[in-house]
Backbone bond lengths (Angstrom), bond angles and torsions (degrees), N, CA, C in turn:
res aa  C-N    CA-C-N  psi(-1)  N-CA   C-N-CA  omega(-1)  CA-C   N-CA-C  phi
1 G - - - 1.436 - - 1.522 110.25 -
2 A 1.322 115.02 -171.87 1.459 121.21 -177.73 1.519 111.80 -62.53
3 E 1.352 116.98 -39.47 1.466 119.88 -179.07 1.525 110.78 -65.26
4 L 1.317 117.24 -38.26 1.464 121.03 179.08 1.523 110.90 -65.67
5 R 1.336 116.36 -41.61 1.463 119.80 178.63 1.528 111.09 -64.47
6 T 1.335 115.85 -41.11 1.467 120.10 178.88 1.518 110.83 -62.56
7 E 1.321 116.12 -42.33 1.467 119.99 179.69 1.520 110.86 -66.86
8 R 1.336 117.15 -37.96 1.457 120.79 179.02 1.535 110.50 -63.70
9 V 1.342 116.66 -41.73 1.466 120.93 178.09 1.521 110.44 -63.78
10 R 1.338 116.40 -41.86 1.465 120.25 -179.83 1.528 110.74 -62.12
11 V 1.325 115.86 -42.78 1.467 120.17 179.81 1.523 110.75 -65.09
12 E 1.342 116.86 -41.23 1.464 120.16 179.25 1.520 111.09 -62.35
13 R 1.331 117.26 -40.29 1.459 120.52 178.97 1.522 111.00 -66.65
14 A 1.321 116.06 -41.15 1.461 119.70 177.95 1.524 110.49 -62.74
15 E 1.334 116.25 -38.53 1.472 119.97 178.96 1.526 111.08 -66.56
16 R 1.346 117.65 -36.92 1.463 120.22 177.62 1.521 110.75 -64.14
17 L 1.316 116.13 -43.00 1.460 119.83 178.32 1.525 110.69 -63.91
18 A 1.324 116.16 -42.05 1.468 119.97 179.96 1.525 110.41 -63.78
19 S 1.335 117.09 -39.71 1.465 120.74 178.44 1.521 111.02 -64.34
20 L 1.327 116.47 -40.91 1.450 120.54 178.67 1.523 110.75 -65.44
21 A 1.320 116.76 -40.29 1.464 120.93 178.00 1.526 110.66 -63.26
22 T 1.331 116.40 -41.23 1.467 120.43 178.20 1.525 110.80 -63.58
23 L 1.335 116.05 -42.13 1.465 120.45 177.74 1.524 110.69 -61.55
24 A 1.328 116.64 -44.54 1.462 120.44 -179.43 1.523 111.14 -64.69
25 A 1.334 116.15 -41.71 1.467 119.72 179.45 1.518 110.65 -64.11
26 G 1.331 117.20 -40.36 1.459 120.38 178.23 1.518 111.94 -65.59
27 A 1.339 116.33 -41.22 1.466 120.11 178.26 1.517 110.59 -63.85
28 A 1.328 116.50 -42.20 1.468 120.18 179.12 1.518 110.87 -61.84
29 H 1.327 116.50 -40.83 1.465 120.62 -179.84 1.530 111.16 -66.09
30 E 1.326 116.34 -47.05 1.459 120.29 -176.84 1.524 111.98 -68.08
31 L 1.324 117.02 -33.09 1.465 120.34 -175.63 1.525 113.36 -90.10
32 S 1.324 117.41 -13.38 1.464 119.56 -174.04 1.533 111.69 -62.72
33 T 1.330 117.51 -41.12 1.472 119.88 -178.20 1.528 112.25 -67.55
34 P 1.343 119.85 -52.77 1.474 117.75 178.52 1.524 113.40 -62.20
35 L 1.326 117.66 -36.52 1.463 119.66 178.56 1.524 111.00 -65.17
36 S 1.334 116.39 -41.12 1.460 120.17 178.42 1.525 110.90 -64.18
37 T 1.333 116.21 -40.12 1.463 120.45 178.08 1.523 110.95 -62.22
38 I 1.325 116.63 -44.97 1.464 120.91 178.44 1.529 110.43 -60.21
39 A 1.335 116.27 -42.01 1.468 120.34 -179.26 1.525 111.01 -63.50
40 V 1.331 116.65 -43.08 1.468 120.75 -179.94 1.530 110.86 -63.68
41 V 1.337 116.69 -46.27 1.464 120.96 -179.38 1.534 110.58 -63.32
42 A 1.334 116.57 -41.59 1.463 120.22 178.94 1.525 110.85 -62.51
43 A 1.344 117.05 -40.95 1.463 120.66 178.40 1.526 111.09 -64.22
44 E 1.343 116.91 -40.11 1.466 120.65 178.27 1.525 111.07 -65.12
45 L 1.332 116.01 -38.17 1.464 119.85 177.73 1.529 110.84 -63.55
46 E 1.334 116.31 -41.22 1.459 120.01 178.42 1.526 111.28 -57.07
47 E 1.336 115.71 -40.22 1.462 120.32 -177.40 1.527 112.44 -72.65
48 T 1.339 116.28 -31.96 1.474 118.93 -175.71 1.527 112.86 -88.14
49 L 1.330 116.55 -22.38 1.463 119.66 -179.27 1.525 109.21 -85.41
50 V 1.310 116.83 95.82 1.465 121.95 -177.69 1.530 109.00 -119.32
51 G 1.312 114.53 157.85 1.454 119.66 179.50 1.513 111.95 95.65
52 A 1.331 114.98 154.56 1.464 120.96 -176.03 1.518 112.12 -61.11
53 E 1.349 116.24 -34.48 1.464 118.98 -177.17 1.526 112.14 -70.59
54 Q 1.333 117.33 -15.24 1.472 121.90 -179.50 1.535 112.35 -102.32
55 E 1.329 116.30 4.51 1.464 120.10 -173.01 1.533 112.06 -59.16
56 E 1.328 116.98 -44.33 1.462 119.85 -177.78 1.525 111.16 -64.55
57 A 1.342 117.02 -41.80 1.466 120.20 178.43 1.516 110.92 -65.48
58 R 1.343 117.18 -37.78 1.464 119.96 179.23 1.528 110.81 -66.17
59 E 1.327 116.20 -37.67 1.470 119.75 176.98 1.525 110.51 -64.37
60 D 1.329 117.04 -37.11 1.466 120.36 177.54 1.532 110.70 -64.51
61 A 1.336 116.70 -40.64 1.469 120.61 178.89 1.524 110.53 -64.23
62 T 1.328 116.19 -39.50 1.468 120.20 177.55 1.521 110.79 -64.30
63 L 1.328 116.06 -41.18 1.465 120.58 178.68 1.523 110.65 -62.01
64 I 1.336 116.70 -43.14 1.465 120.31 178.52 1.525 110.48 -59.70
65 R 1.331 116.22 -45.95 1.471 119.74 -178.92 1.522 111.29 -63.00
66 N 1.321 117.97 -40.50 1.460 121.20 179.53 1.526 111.66 -67.10
67 Q 1.332 116.39 -37.27 1.460 119.37 179.48 1.527 111.59 -71.06
68 V 1.323 116.66 -33.20 1.469 120.06 174.45 1.519 110.10 -63.67
69 R 1.335 115.75 -41.74 1.469 119.01 177.65 1.516 110.36 -60.94
70 R 1.339 116.99 -39.63 1.469 120.19 178.12 1.523 110.89 -63.99
71 C 1.333 117.37 -38.60 1.472 120.30 177.84 1.523 110.83 -60.74
72 H 1.328 116.61 -42.62 1.461 120.49 177.25 1.534 110.36 -59.69
73 Q 1.325 116.28 -45.15 1.465 120.51 -178.00 1.525 111.17 -64.34
74 V 1.339 117.04 -41.06 1.461 120.52 179.95 1.519 110.67 -63.15
75 L 1.329 117.51 -43.39 1.462 121.37 179.33 1.520 111.52 -63.96
76 E 1.329 116.43 -41.40 1.464 120.04 178.46 1.521 110.99 -64.36
77 Q 1.336 116.09 -43.85 1.460 119.60 -179.36 1.519 111.44 -66.55
78 L 1.337 116.73 -40.49 1.466 120.05 178.76 1.515 110.57 -60.07
79 G 1.334 116.59 -42.98 1.458 119.89 179.75 1.510 111.92 -62.78
80 A 1.343 116.46 -40.86 1.468 119.90 -179.11 1.519 111.34 -72.61
81 D 1.346 116.56 -46.41 1.452 120.19 -176.42 1.514 113.29 -69.11
82 S 1.331 117.22 -25.77 1.463 119.57 -173.82 1.513 113.56 -87.86
83 G 1.315 116.27 13.35 1.455 117.12 170.91 1.501 115.17 121.11
84 A 1.327 118.10 17.41 1.463 119.78 177.89 1.521 111.09 -60.47
85 H 1.336 115.69 -26.00 1.456 119.98 179.86 1.536 111.86 -105.36
86 A 1.345 116.17 19.00 1.470 119.32 -176.37 1.520 111.65 -59.46
87 G 1.343 117.80 -30.27 1.450 120.79 179.93 1.516 112.90 -96.32
88 E 1.325 116.37 12.67 1.463 121.33 -177.91 1.530 110.73 -64.25
89 A 1.322 116.19 136.60 1.463 120.90 178.36 1.526 110.26 -70.64
90 R 1.308 115.82 149.41 1.456 120.55 177.91 1.522 110.42 -83.63
91 T 1.319 115.21 139.51 1.461 121.43 175.39 1.527 108.46 -130.96
92 L 1.308 116.20 161.56 1.461 120.72 -179.54 1.525 108.71 -74.26
93 V 1.329 116.11 119.96 1.463 121.68 -173.65 1.528 109.42 -117.34
94 D 1.331 115.29 132.07 1.458 121.49 175.84 1.530 108.88 -88.27
95 A 1.322 117.21 136.86 1.463 121.21 -175.59 1.525 111.76 -61.86
96 R 1.324 117.07 -37.76 1.468 119.48 -179.59 1.521 111.17 -69.51
97 A 1.327 116.25 -38.43 1.463 119.52 177.27 1.523 109.83 -65.88
98 L 1.325 117.34 -38.98 1.462 120.77 178.59 1.520 110.71 -62.68
99 S 1.330 117.20 -46.69 1.464 119.72 -178.56 1.519 111.06 -63.34
100 A 1.337 117.39 -34.88 1.472 120.45 178.13 1.517 111.26 -66.41
101 Q 1.339 116.87 -35.47 1.463 120.26 177.23 1.522 111.48 -71.34
102 V 1.319 116.06 -36.23 1.461 120.38 -178.21 1.525 111.01 -68.69
103 I 1.319 115.78 -45.18 1.467 120.70 -173.67 1.524 109.18 -106.27
104 D 1.312 115.99 96.70 1.456 121.42 175.04 1.522 107.88 -115.85
105 K 1.324 117.11 -168.39 1.467 120.19 -176.49 1.513 111.99 -61.23
106 Q 1.340 116.23 -32.80 1.462 120.18 -177.92 1.516 111.71 -80.91
107 H 1.320 117.25 -25.15 1.463 121.05 -174.82 1.526 110.61 -120.62
108 G 1.319 115.69 67.65 1.455 119.46 171.26 1.507 114.63 106.48
109 G 1.346 117.67 -38.29 1.458 120.48 -179.98 1.520 111.47 51.37
110 E 1.319 115.09 -121.49 1.465 121.10 -178.97 1.524 113.17 -87.02
111 R 1.340 116.93 2.97 1.471 119.65 -173.51 1.520 113.78 -84.07
112 V 1.316 118.35 -14.43 1.465 120.86 -174.88 1.530 109.78 -105.80
113 D 1.329 115.95 127.83 1.465 121.35 176.67 1.529 108.86 -84.07
114 V 1.325 116.59 122.72 1.462 121.68 -177.39 1.527 109.71 -108.58
115 S 1.319 116.13 133.82 1.459 121.64 176.56 1.523 108.68 -137.16
116 I 1.329 116.15 128.20 1.473 121.51 -179.15 1.521 108.52 -127.10
117 G 1.312 116.19 127.29 1.456 120.79 -178.73 1.522 112.57 -61.71
118 D 1.318 115.85 144.12 1.463 120.46 -178.37 1.522 112.50 -63.32
119 D 1.333 116.79 -25.29 1.466 120.27 -176.37 1.531 112.73 -94.14
120 V 1.336 117.97 5.91 1.463 120.98 -178.21 1.523 109.72 -74.61
121 Q 1.320 116.12 119.84 1.456 122.12 -178.14 1.529 110.56 -98.56
122 P 1.343 118.30 154.56 1.475 120.46 174.23 1.528 110.50 -55.10
123 L 1.323 114.90 147.85 1.458 120.67 -174.62 1.529 109.49 -131.44
124 C 1.335 115.91 142.84 1.465 120.61 176.91 1.526 108.89 -77.21
125 L 1.342 115.79 112.31 1.456 121.68 -175.37 1.525 110.47 -139.76
126 P 1.334 117.78 157.12 1.470 120.58 166.13 1.531 107.33 -76.01
127 R 1.321 117.08 97.01 1.464 122.60 -166.59 1.529 113.62 -54.11
128 R 1.327 116.60 -51.78 1.473 118.96 -174.45 1.521 111.56 -65.46
129 M 1.331 116.78 -41.43 1.455 120.25 -178.68 1.527 111.26 -64.06
130 V 1.335 116.63 -42.98 1.460 120.42 -179.80 1.525 110.76 -70.30
131 T 1.327 116.82 -38.96 1.465 120.19 178.35 1.526 110.73 -58.43
132 R 1.325 116.95 -45.37 1.456 120.73 -179.73 1.534 111.00 -65.94
133 A 1.326 117.00 -36.86 1.463 120.41 179.81 1.528 110.82 -65.12
134 V 1.324 116.73 -47.32 1.466 120.23 -179.15 1.527 110.23 -67.77
135 R 1.328 116.38 -38.52 1.468 120.01 178.06 1.524 110.83 -61.63
136 S 1.323 117.40 -36.13 1.461 121.07 177.34 1.527 110.63 -61.46
137 L 1.335 116.99 -41.68 1.471 120.78 178.20 1.523 110.61 -65.53
138 V 1.338 116.72 -41.46 1.465 120.60 179.49 1.522 110.74 -64.89
139 D 1.331 117.07 -43.34 1.468 120.88 178.28 1.532 110.57 -59.49
140 N 1.334 116.56 -41.59 1.466 119.90 177.67 1.524 111.04 -60.59
141 A 1.345 115.97 -43.01 1.466 120.56 -179.23 1.523 111.39 -65.29
142 L 1.325 116.98 -38.93 1.462 120.73 179.25 1.522 111.13 -66.43
143 R 1.325 116.87 -38.11 1.467 119.76 178.09 1.527 110.78 -69.23
144 A 1.323 116.92 -37.16 1.463 120.34 -178.35 1.524 112.12 -73.11
145 D 1.339 115.75 -24.19 1.465 121.66 -171.84 1.529 109.23 -133.23
146 P 1.351 118.08 63.11 1.467 120.60 -170.01 1.520 114.98 -63.61
147 L 1.322 118.39 -22.26 1.460 121.04 -179.00 1.529 112.54 -109.83
148 G 1.323 116.79 -2.87 1.460 120.05 -176.74 1.509 113.06 -99.69
149 R 1.334 115.52 -163.39 1.459 122.32 -179.85 1.532 109.16 -128.91
150 P 1.322 117.24 91.05 1.463 119.48 175.38 1.527 110.76 -60.83
151 S 1.313 116.06 160.26 1.463 120.65 -179.62 1.524 110.77 -119.66
152 L 1.330 114.82 147.85 1.465 123.24 174.18 1.517 106.93 -124.39
153 V 1.322 116.65 115.14 1.464 121.88 -176.08 1.525 109.25 -122.25
154 I 1.327 116.59 127.70 1.470 121.53 177.53 1.521 108.09 -116.73
155 T 1.323 116.24 122.30 1.456 121.68 179.68 1.527 109.51 -130.12
156 T 1.319 115.24 167.80 1.460 120.88 176.74 1.524 110.16 -78.05
157 A 1.318 115.81 135.28 1.462 122.17 176.65 1.524 107.67 -129.83
158 P 1.335 118.32 161.47 1.463 119.89 178.18 1.522 111.28 -53.97
159 G 1.326 116.95 119.18 1.458 121.81 178.13 1.509 114.54 86.03
160 G 1.338 118.47 -4.87 1.457 118.25 -178.75 1.504 114.01 171.71
161 W 1.341 116.10 -125.96 1.461 122.47 -175.24 1.521 111.15 -120.28
162 R 1.330 114.16 158.03 1.459 121.85 164.62 1.523 106.98 -121.94
163 I 1.317 116.42 122.83 1.463 122.38 -179.38 1.522 107.51 -112.08
164 T 1.331 116.41 116.58 1.456 121.61 -176.27 1.523 109.90 -115.41
165 V 1.320 115.33 125.17 1.468 122.05 176.41 1.524 107.23 -115.44
166 E 1.331 115.38 124.42 1.459 120.01 -173.31 1.523 110.38 -131.91
167 D 1.328 115.81 140.17 1.458 120.32 176.99 1.521 109.78 -125.88
168 S 1.332 115.91 167.28 1.465 120.65 178.05 1.519 110.32 -114.31
169 G 1.334 115.35 33.97 1.459 120.89 178.43 1.509 112.15 -76.62
170 P 1.331 116.85 -162.30 1.465 120.57 -175.86 1.526 114.02 -73.32
171 G 1.330 117.41 -10.45 1.459 120.33 179.39 1.518 112.84 80.75
172 M 1.323 115.03 -177.30 1.466 121.80 179.72 1.515 109.62 -115.85
173 D 1.309 114.83 141.19 1.458 119.87 169.91 1.532 107.74 -61.70
174 P 1.333 118.19 138.88 1.477 120.12 -178.20 1.528 113.64 -51.77
175 T 1.330 117.61 -37.47 1.464 119.43 -179.96 1.528 110.94 -69.37
176 V 1.333 116.77 -34.31 1.470 120.60 176.48 1.516 109.92 -69.18
177 R 1.325 116.43 -42.38 1.462 120.74 -178.90 1.529 110.91 -61.92
178 E 1.326 117.03 -35.35 1.468 120.31 179.23 1.524 111.95 -64.33
179 R 1.331 117.09 -29.12 1.465 121.00 -176.25 1.527 112.77 -103.88
180 A 1.324 117.75 -3.22 1.468 121.32 -170.33 1.522 113.34 -61.98
181 L 1.332 118.36 -24.38 1.457 121.26 -178.31 1.527 112.47 -92.61
182 E 1.333 116.97 1.09 1.467 119.96 177.65 1.531 109.94 -75.90
183 P 1.336 118.00 143.56 1.467 119.10 176.70 1.522 111.88 -65.86
184 F 1.330 115.94 139.30 1.463 124.73 176.14 1.523 113.85 68.11
185 F 1.328 117.54 14.54 1.466 120.18 173.22 1.522 108.65 -95.59
186 T 1.329 117.13 125.13 1.456 120.36 179.47 1.514 109.96 -151.27
187 T 1.326 116.12 151.69 1.465 122.49 174.01 1.520 110.43 -109.71
188 R 1.320 116.94 2.03 1.459 121.59 -179.82 1.531 110.48 -91.44
189 D 1.335 115.33 146.58 1.463 120.24 -178.20 1.524 112.05 -64.15
190 H 1.358 116.45 -35.25 1.458 119.49 -174.58 1.535 111.99 -116.35
191 G 1.318 117.67 17.12 1.453 119.99 -178.91 1.517 112.16 -87.34
192 M 1.344 115.21 156.07 1.465 120.40 177.30 1.519 112.00 -96.70
193 G 1.332 117.21 -13.97 1.453 119.62 179.35 1.511 114.10 74.06
194 L 1.342 117.22 26.03 1.471 120.32 -178.93 1.517 113.14 -115.89
195 G 1.328 118.00 -14.86 1.459 120.61 -173.19 1.517 114.07 -55.58
196 L 1.330 117.26 -59.34 1.465 121.15 -177.75 1.522 111.53 -67.43
197 Y 1.328 116.21 -36.64 1.469 119.23 177.70 1.524 111.08 -59.49
198 L 1.329 117.20 -43.10 1.462 120.79 -178.69 1.524 111.50 -70.38
199 V 1.331 117.27 -36.12 1.471 119.97 175.06 1.522 109.39 -61.86
200 Q 1.327 116.36 -42.64 1.460 120.67 177.67 1.532 111.41 -60.53
201 E 1.335 116.89 -40.96 1.457 120.19 -179.61 1.530 111.00 -66.73
202 V 1.332 117.12 -37.45 1.467 120.64 175.74 1.525 109.37 -60.81
203 A 1.335 116.56 -46.01 1.469 120.36 179.42 1.526 111.04 -60.41
204 R 1.317 117.38 -43.77 1.462 120.58 -177.98 1.525 111.48 -66.04
205 Q 1.339 116.35 -36.15 1.463 119.19 176.92 1.520 111.32 -59.77
206 M 1.324 115.87 -27.96 1.456 120.52 -176.68 1.521 111.97 -104.90
207 G 1.321 116.70 22.45 1.453 120.88 175.47 1.509 114.41 73.23
208 G 1.339 116.97 15.67 1.452 120.66 -178.06 1.508 112.58 -113.87
209 D 1.319 116.63 -154.11 1.453 121.16 -179.28 1.528 109.90 -160.29
210 L 1.315 115.30 168.84 1.464 123.03 175.96 1.513 107.63 -127.26
211 T 1.333 116.60 127.95 1.461 120.50 178.41 1.530 109.15 -127.21
212 L 1.320 115.61 145.44 1.464 122.36 177.39 1.516 108.58 -118.08
213 T 1.319 116.27 127.33 1.457 121.44 178.19 1.523 109.16 -135.53
214 E 1.312 115.40 168.93 1.464 119.76 176.23 1.524 109.18 -79.84
215 A 1.329 116.68 129.16 1.460 121.25 179.16 1.529 109.87 -77.42
216 D 1.326 116.16 160.56 1.465 119.99 178.62 1.526 111.03 -59.25
217 S 1.346 115.64 -28.81 1.464 120.75 -179.33 1.522 112.62 -76.95
218 G 1.336 116.42 -9.08 1.452 120.94 -176.06 1.513 113.04 98.84
219 G 1.332 116.80 -10.73 1.451 121.66 177.97 1.516 111.69 -82.52
220 V 1.324 115.49 -152.33 1.468 121.44 -178.14 1.519 109.58 -112.35
221 S 1.319 115.41 136.83 1.465 122.28 173.48 1.522 108.00 -113.42
222 A 1.337 115.91 113.53 1.467 121.58 178.36 1.516 108.47 -102.22
223 S 1.322 116.82 121.13 1.455 122.00 -175.95 1.522 109.87 -115.35
224 L 1.328 115.86 115.51 1.458 122.98 -177.83 1.519 109.36 -108.63
225 R 1.341 116.22 116.89 1.473 120.11 178.56 1.514 109.28 -104.39
226 L 1.337 115.07 128.79 1.461 121.06 -179.17 1.516 109.54 -124.32
227 E 1.321 116.28 138.56 1.460 121.25 175.71 1.513 109.31 -109.07
228 G 1.315 116.02 145.11 1.455 121.31 179.54 1.495 110.85 -171.26
229 Q 1.313 117.13 -179.29 1.458 121.93 -179.96 1.526 109.76 -94.56
230 T 1.323 116.37 130.80 1.466 119.89 177.59 1.512 110.04 -90.67
């Protein structure tokens, strides 16, 4: 029946996330040794390249070391975002506590306007998984609107919450917006094209969805609906 089909789809999505997490964990394991070696060699080069005539080479060594650190961070984030917490137990989460975890000094600080409806009740959620999903939307808004003030709004929706992140950046071309939730689709030079896809998968695991529309400001409005027990 319909319930069986819905459960089968949910299981298939969970399996896709688990497979992606396994792939990311394997990549992180295989790449950790060569990346660490590169970092060590780059650090040694920095120490040995002294004098004004070596300044450019020393700057190159520093750049290599910094880029290796970024590779480590990307692999760690991919592993976490792709379902490392897929089996995380649900706990009762307060919307204000969630927003405080999402927006810290590294992720928006005072730049994001937060609004939470008075009628929003705590919801049973996998806290870490949802926090990372919402943080991904906020990070996207901050990149799209580097000088503006993106907004994070949490309201009551049927069965749970609606979390809307909106920016006043240049927006998305309609054809880009249609494909933005596809895995590995990106318009960024250094993006992996998995961020929005993984947020969508988190929403689907919880009986919700993710939609992208044009904001009144001309930017992007990302609306994440989550279902849970209050």
